[in-house]
RODO-2510 file (C-alpha; in nm, 4 decimals, decimal comma):
residues 301
     n   res          X          Y          Z
     1     x    -1,1123     0,5795    -2,7425
     2     x    -1,1177     0,7083    -2,3813
     3     x    -0,7813     0,7221    -2,2045
     4     x    -0,7257     0,6253    -1,8404
     5     x    -0,4084     0,7356    -1,6599
     6     x    -0,3163     0,4876    -1,3834
     7     x    -0,0484     0,5819    -1,1294
     8     x     0,1070     0,3725    -0,8521
     9     x     0,4219     0,3856    -0,6396
    10     x     0,5401     0,0312    -0,7224
    11     x     0,7810    -0,0552    -1,0012
    12     x     0,6498    -0,2024    -1,3260
    13     x     0,7478    -0,5621    -1,2465
    14     x     0,5781    -0,5543    -0,9053
    15     x     0,2730    -0,3839    -1,0528
    16     x     0,2073    -0,6248    -1,3388
    17     x    -0,0194    -0,8583    -1,1432
    18     x    -0,2171    -0,5700    -0,9954
    19     x    -0,2607    -0,4152    -1,3411
    20     x    -0,4260    -0,7422    -1,4381
    21     x    -0,6671    -0,7016    -1,1441
    22     x    -0,7466    -0,3472    -1,2582
    23     x    -0,8288    -0,4819    -1,6045
    24     x    -1,0556    -0,7441    -1,4459
    25     x    -1,2479    -0,4616    -1,2801
    26     x    -1,2768    -0,2757    -1,6093
    27     x    -1,4053    -0,5911    -1,7795
    28     x    -1,6863    -0,6209    -1,5245
    29     x    -1,8283    -0,2992    -1,6702
    30     x    -1,7707    -0,3986    -2,0325
    31     x    -1,4333    -0,2348    -2,1013
    32     x    -1,1379    -0,4162    -2,2561
    33     x    -0,7999    -0,2475    -2,2729
    34     x    -0,6979    -0,1815    -2,6312
    35     x    -1,0504    -0,2451    -2,7608
    36     x    -1,2691     0,0282    -2,6134
    37     x    -1,0391     0,1920    -2,3581
    38     x    -0,6687     0,2832    -2,3478
    39     x    -0,4789     0,2640    -2,0181
    40     x    -0,1522     0,4498    -1,9577
    41     x     0,0456     0,2992    -1,6698
    42     x     0,2838     0,5085    -1,4630
    43     x     0,4805     0,2902    -1,2194
    44     x     0,6773     0,5392    -1,0117
    45     x     0,9145     0,3016    -0,8294
    46     x     0,9120     0,5527    -0,5449
    47     x     0,9898     0,8531    -0,7682
    48     x     0,7038     1,0594    -0,6268
    49     x     0,8633     1,3796    -0,7561
    50     x     0,7416     1,2755    -1,1026
    51     x     0,3783     1,3196    -0,9990
    52     x     0,3279     1,6906    -1,0868
    53     x     0,4519     1,6378    -1,4435
    54     x     0,2413     1,3237    -1,4933
    55     x    -0,0736     1,4928    -1,3626
    56     x    -0,0120     1,8110    -1,5637
    57     x     0,0273     1,6064    -1,8815
    58     x    -0,2897     1,4069    -1,8109
    59     x    -0,4886     1,7249    -1,7441
    60     x    -0,3595     1,8963    -2,0583
    61     x    -0,4740     1,6000    -2,2676
    62     x    -0,8035     1,5837    -2,0766
    63     x    -0,7891     1,2098    -2,0107
    64     x    -1,1163     1,0405    -1,9203
    65     x    -1,0164     0,9183    -1,5704
    66     x    -0,7127     0,9352    -1,3427
    67     x    -0,6867     0,6129    -1,1384
    68     x    -0,4593     0,6040    -0,8322
    69     x    -0,5080     0,2633    -0,6643
    70     x    -0,2928     0,2118    -0,3569
    71     x    -0,1207     0,5502    -0,3704
    72     x    -0,1997     0,8387    -0,1380
    73     x     0,0674     1,0680    -0,2921
    74     x    -0,0734     1,0136    -0,6421
    75     x    -0,4302     1,0652    -0,5194
    76     x    -0,3429     1,3953    -0,3533
    77     x    -0,1436     1,5120    -0,6563
    78     x    -0,4343     1,4317    -0,8864
    79     x    -0,6819     1,6170    -0,6646
    80     x    -0,4509     1,9203    -0,6533
    81     x    -0,4110     1,9087    -1,0300
    82     x    -0,7728     1,8958    -1,1439
    83     x    -1,1209     1,9684    -1,0138
    84     x    -1,2936     1,8352    -1,3247
    85     x    -1,1352     1,5111    -1,4482
    86     x    -1,2772     1,2149    -1,2498
    87     x    -1,0330     1,0565    -1,0044
    88     x    -1,0715     0,7018    -0,8702
    89     x    -0,8397     0,6547    -0,5727
    90     x    -0,7305     0,3838    -0,3338
    91     x    -0,5893     0,5347    -0,0138
    92     x    -0,4788     0,4031     0,3230
    93     x    -0,5957     0,7081     0,5162
    94     x    -0,9395     0,8652     0,5694
    95     x    -1,0216     1,0292     0,2328
    96     x    -1,2349     1,2932     0,4079
    97     x    -0,9428     1,4019     0,6275
    98     x    -0,7179     1,3995     0,3222
    99     x    -0,9566     1,6412     0,1502
   100     x    -1,0316     1,4067    -0,1395
   101     x    -1,4069     1,3913    -0,0693
   102     x    -1,6628     1,5694     0,1470
   103     x    -1,8126     1,2468     0,2814
   104     x    -1,7950     0,8738     0,2154
   105     x    -2,1593     0,8393     0,1168
   106     x    -2,1640     1,1443    -0,1113
   107     x    -1,8138     1,2361    -0,2239
   108     x    -1,9234     1,5788    -0,3500
   109     x    -1,6051     1,6265    -0,5560
   110     x    -1,4516     1,4887    -0,8746
   111     x    -1,3069     1,1973    -0,6758
   112     x    -1,4233     0,8661    -0,5310
   113     x    -1,2689     0,5275    -0,4663
   114     x    -1,1788     0,2956    -0,1816
   115     x    -1,0309     0,3400     0,1668
   116     x    -0,8288     0,0328     0,2643
   117     x    -0,7521     0,1134     0,6287
   118     x    -0,3758     0,0534     0,6284
   119     x    -0,3178     0,2902     0,9159
   120     x    -0,6122     0,1725     1,1246
   121     x    -0,4843    -0,1867     1,1196
   122     x    -0,1169    -0,1066     1,1796
   123     x    -0,1754    -0,1344     1,5543
   124     x    -0,3085    -0,4873     1,5029
   125     x    -0,0087    -0,5762     1,2840
   126     x     0,2270    -0,4593     1,5577
   127     x     0,0280    -0,6671     1,8069
   128     x     0,0588    -0,9763     1,5864
   129     x     0,4342    -0,9213     1,5658
   130     x     0,4461    -0,8953     1,9434
   131     x     0,2606    -1,2276     1,9741
   132     x     0,4954    -1,3903     1,7264
   133     x     0,8059    -1,2390     1,8900
   134     x     0,7213    -1,2122     2,2624
   135     x     1,0853    -1,1502     2,3612
   136     x     1,1368    -0,8687     2,1091
   137     x     1,1354    -0,5269     2,2733
   138     x     1,3157    -0,2963     2,0272
   139     x     1,1263    -0,2539     1,7004
   140     x     1,2755    -0,0690     1,4059
   141     x     1,0138     0,1214     1,2034
   142     x     1,1064     0,2101     0,8452
   143     x     0,9184     0,5026     0,6890
   144     x     0,9346     0,6684     0,3478
   145     x     0,9470     1,0469     0,4014
   146     x     0,8602     1,0952     0,0332
   147     x     0,5172     0,9526     0,1192
   148     x     0,4565     1,1969     0,4034
   149     x     0,0799     1,1478     0,4675
   150     x     0,1165     0,7719     0,5179
   151     x     0,4456     0,8036     0,7067
   152     x     0,3023     1,0534     0,9545
   153     x    -0,0286     0,8733     1,0104
   154     x     0,1331     0,5327     1,0590
   155     x     0,4050     0,6671     1,2872
   156     x     0,1408     0,8153     1,5145
   157     x    -0,0572     0,4893     1,5221
   158     x     0,2367     0,2606     1,5987
   159     x     0,3687     0,4940     1,8708
   160     x     0,0359     0,4650     2,0518
   161     x     0,0245     0,0876     2,0067
   162     x     0,3864     0,0429     2,1156
   163     x     0,3212     0,2339     2,4360
   164     x     0,0460    -0,0067     2,5426
   165     x     0,2643    -0,3073     2,4505
   166     x     0,5680    -0,1588     2,6300
   167     x     0,7813    -0,1714     2,3160
   168     x     1,0620     0,0650     2,2186
   169     x     1,0453     0,2051     1,8649
   170     x     1,3453     0,3137     1,6577
   171     x     1,2554     0,5140     1,3458
   172     x     1,4546     0,5043     1,0227
   173     x     1,3965     0,6692     0,6825
   174     x     1,4376     0,5290     0,3312
   175     x     1,3178     0,6681    -0,0030
   176     x     1,5515     0,4927    -0,2494
   177     x     1,7040     0,1441    -0,2891
   178     x     2,0355     0,2801    -0,1573
   179     x     1,8525     0,4271     0,1430
   180     x     1,7078     0,0838     0,2201
   181     x     2,0556    -0,0719     0,2211
   182     x     2,1822     0,2043     0,4497
   183     x     1,8824     0,1709     0,6808
   184     x     1,9539    -0,1989     0,7387
   185     x     2,3108    -0,1144     0,8345
   186     x     2,1781     0,1348     1,0900
   187     x     1,9114    -0,1055     1,2146
   188     x     2,1741    -0,3761     1,2715
   189     x     2,3989    -0,1258     1,4475
   190     x     2,1145    -0,0336     1,6839
   191     x     2,0467    -0,4039     1,7511
   192     x     1,6757    -0,3865     1,6771
   193     x     1,4873    -0,7107     1,7456
   194     x     1,2370    -0,6756     1,4593
   195     x     1,1415    -0,4515     1,1663
   196     x     0,8027    -0,2914     1,0989
   197     x     0,7622    -0,1540     0,7462
   198     x     0,5260     0,1398     0,7068
   199     x     0,2836     0,0875     0,4123
   200     x     0,4250     0,2330     0,0912
   201     x     0,3962     0,1434    -0,2775
   202     x     0,7684     0,1824    -0,3337
   203     x     0,8476    -0,0552    -0,0459
   204     x     0,5934    -0,3062    -0,1757
   205     x     0,7824    -0,3206    -0,5038
   206     x     1,1160    -0,3937    -0,3333
   207     x     1,0201    -0,7278    -0,1777
   208     x     1,3297    -0,9144    -0,2978
   209     x     1,5641    -0,6460    -0,1631
   210     x     1,3913    -0,6391     0,1754
   211     x     1,3809    -1,0188     0,2009
   212     x     1,7519    -1,0509     0,1166
   213     x     1,8557    -0,7865     0,3689
   214     x     1,6259    -0,9195     0,6413
   215     x     1,7654    -1,2723     0,5941
   216     x     2,1255    -1,1480     0,5884
   217     x     2,0711    -0,9532     0,9099
   218     x     1,8489    -1,2228     1,0625
   219     x     1,5795    -0,9714     1,1493
   220     x     1,2091    -1,0664     1,1553
   221     x     1,0187    -0,8199     0,9366
   222     x     0,6536    -0,7469     0,8698
   223     x     0,4757    -0,5648     0,5893
   224     x     0,1280    -0,4463     0,4990
   225     x     0,1521    -0,6192     0,1603
   226     x     0,1221    -0,9966     0,1198
   227     x     0,3434    -1,0043    -0,1902
   228     x     0,6391    -0,9087     0,0301
   229     x     0,5825    -1,2212     0,2404
   230     x     0,5807    -1,4253    -0,0785
   231     x     0,9181    -1,2626    -0,1524
   232     x     1,0487    -1,3847     0,1844
   233     x     0,9515    -1,1498     0,4678
   234     x     0,8210    -1,3132     0,7855
   235     x     0,4617    -1,1865     0,7948
   236     x     0,2059    -0,9363     0,6735
   237     x    -0,1322    -0,8133     0,7814
   238     x    -0,3434    -0,5883     0,5652
   239     x    -0,6168    -0,5610     0,3103
   240     x    -0,6086    -0,7408    -0,0234
   241     x    -0,4276    -0,4998    -0,2576
   242     x    -0,5579    -0,7024    -0,5519
   243     x    -0,9131    -0,6246    -0,4391
   244     x    -0,8283    -0,2530    -0,4255
   245     x    -0,7022    -0,2506    -0,7844
   246     x    -0,9999    -0,4517    -0,9053
   247     x    -1,2527    -0,2225    -0,7356
   248     x    -1,0781     0,0874    -0,8718
   249     x    -1,1151    -0,0763    -1,2130
   250     x    -1,4875    -0,1301    -1,1575
   251     x    -1,5415     0,2329    -1,0564
   252     x    -1,3284     0,3547    -1,3476
   253     x    -1,5454     0,1555    -1,5871
   254     x    -1,8631     0,2898    -1,4257
   255     x    -1,7423     0,6469    -1,4816
   256     x    -1,6507     0,5691    -1,8421
   257     x    -2,0117     0,4512    -1,8855
   258     x    -2,1409     0,7874    -1,7610
   259     x    -2,1519     0,7711    -1,3810
   260     x    -2,0297     1,0760    -1,1894
   261     x    -1,7896     1,0357    -0,8937
   262     x    -2,0594     1,1791    -0,6677
   263     x    -2,2867     0,8889    -0,7737
   264     x    -2,0361     0,6364    -0,6394
   265     x    -1,9909     0,6243    -0,2589
   266     x    -1,6410     0,5675    -0,1230
   267     x    -1,6013     0,1999    -0,0405
   268     x    -1,4176     0,0602     0,2602
   269     x    -1,2181    -0,2623     0,2570
   270     x    -1,3766    -0,5577     0,4328
   271     x    -1,1251    -0,8317     0,3487
   272     x    -0,8029    -0,8489     0,5499
   273     x    -0,5260    -1,1072     0,5264
   274     x    -0,2784    -1,2380     0,7832
   275     x     0,0040    -1,4136     0,5971
   276     x     0,2927    -1,6063     0,7562
   277     x     0,6069    -1,7375     0,5891
   278     x     0,6990    -2,0521     0,7837
   279     x     1,0114    -2,1088     0,5768
   280     x     1,1425    -1,7692     0,6894
   281     x     1,0407    -1,8432     1,0486
   282     x     1,2483    -2,1637     1,0410
   283     x     1,5486    -1,9806     0,8952
   284     x     1,5210    -1,7311     1,1804
   285     x     1,4868    -2,0115     1,4353
   286     x     1,1401    -1,8984     1,5429
   287     x     0,8706    -2,1177     1,6930
   288     x     0,5334    -1,9966     1,5685
   289     x     0,2637    -2,0452     1,8356
   290     x    -0,0040    -2,2912     1,7123
   291     x    -0,2760    -2,0406     1,8075
   292     x    -0,1202    -1,7809     1,5787
   293     x    -0,0725    -2,0336     1,3015
   294     x    -0,4403    -2,1248     1,3205
   295     x    -0,5390    -1,7607     1,2729
   296     x    -0,3321    -1,7150     0,9556
   297     x    -0,5260    -1,6790     0,6331
   298     x    -0,2310    -1,8188     0,4390
   299     x     0,0836    -2,0028     0,5439
   300     x     0,3792    -2,0162     0,3055
   301     x     0,5688    -2,3412     0,3588
***
C-alpha cells in the first residue's frame, strides 16, 4: 500500500476538518485511506524545527508522496530533502520564487501543487480592516519568525499598503503559545488600535487563544483563515483553505495513479472569502458599514 506523508503547521485538532478535505480529494481519484493508500499526518503545532527529522524519515522509507498543503516551511523542507519523491505543496508565496518549480505551467521538478496568494491579498485585507475601522491608525502586526518566508513576504506587502493608507504599523513576534500571550501584553502596552495576523499554520490552529485574548484586550483582529473568525476573531479575508487541502488531495491521487509532477501544472486559487463576525463586532462596540456587510461572503451572527 502506498504511503503519503502529510505535513501542516496546525495542531491536530485544528487540522482534523482539513484532513477530511484532503481525503475527499484523494477519493476523487479513486483512493480511500486505509483501503488502497495509507496517510501519515504530521501536525506540527508550530514546531517547525521538527521538519528535518520528519522529511529525513519519509525519504529513508521512500514514501510515495509528500503532501504539504498550506505550509511553506514544510514545502521548502521537503524540496531540500529530496529531488525524487513527488511533493504536492500548497504555498502562500510564488512557488517559482521559492525555488519549488521552474514555472507554473511546467513545474520541471519533483514538485507541484497550488499557490493560494496569501501575501498578494494581504494588502486588500488591510484595506478591508481600514474600511471597517476608519478611526484606527496604529495597527499591530503579529508575525511568526519560525515561518520566515511568509513573515518576510507579508511584512513587505503590508508596509507598502500601510504607507498608502497612512497607517502606522507596530511589529511583534510570536512562535509559541506563551509568545502569543506575551505579544498581547506588549500590544496593549503600545495601545494599538487593531491587530493584523500574518498567515501561518500555527496561528490558524490557535483560534481560541487569539479570540480570548482579543476579546479580553478589546482589540479588533483579522486573520487570513476563516476558521479563526468562527473561533471569535472579527474578520478574515483569504482563500478557502479547505479547497487547498482538497486540491492537494486530488493531485496526490493523480500522482499515485502514475502522473508525474511535471505533468500537473501549478494551480492558483480563484475562490476568496471575506468573513465577518458580527457578534464580535457588537462586543467591541463597532458599527459595521452596510456596504461592507453586503460584500461579506459569510456573516457570523
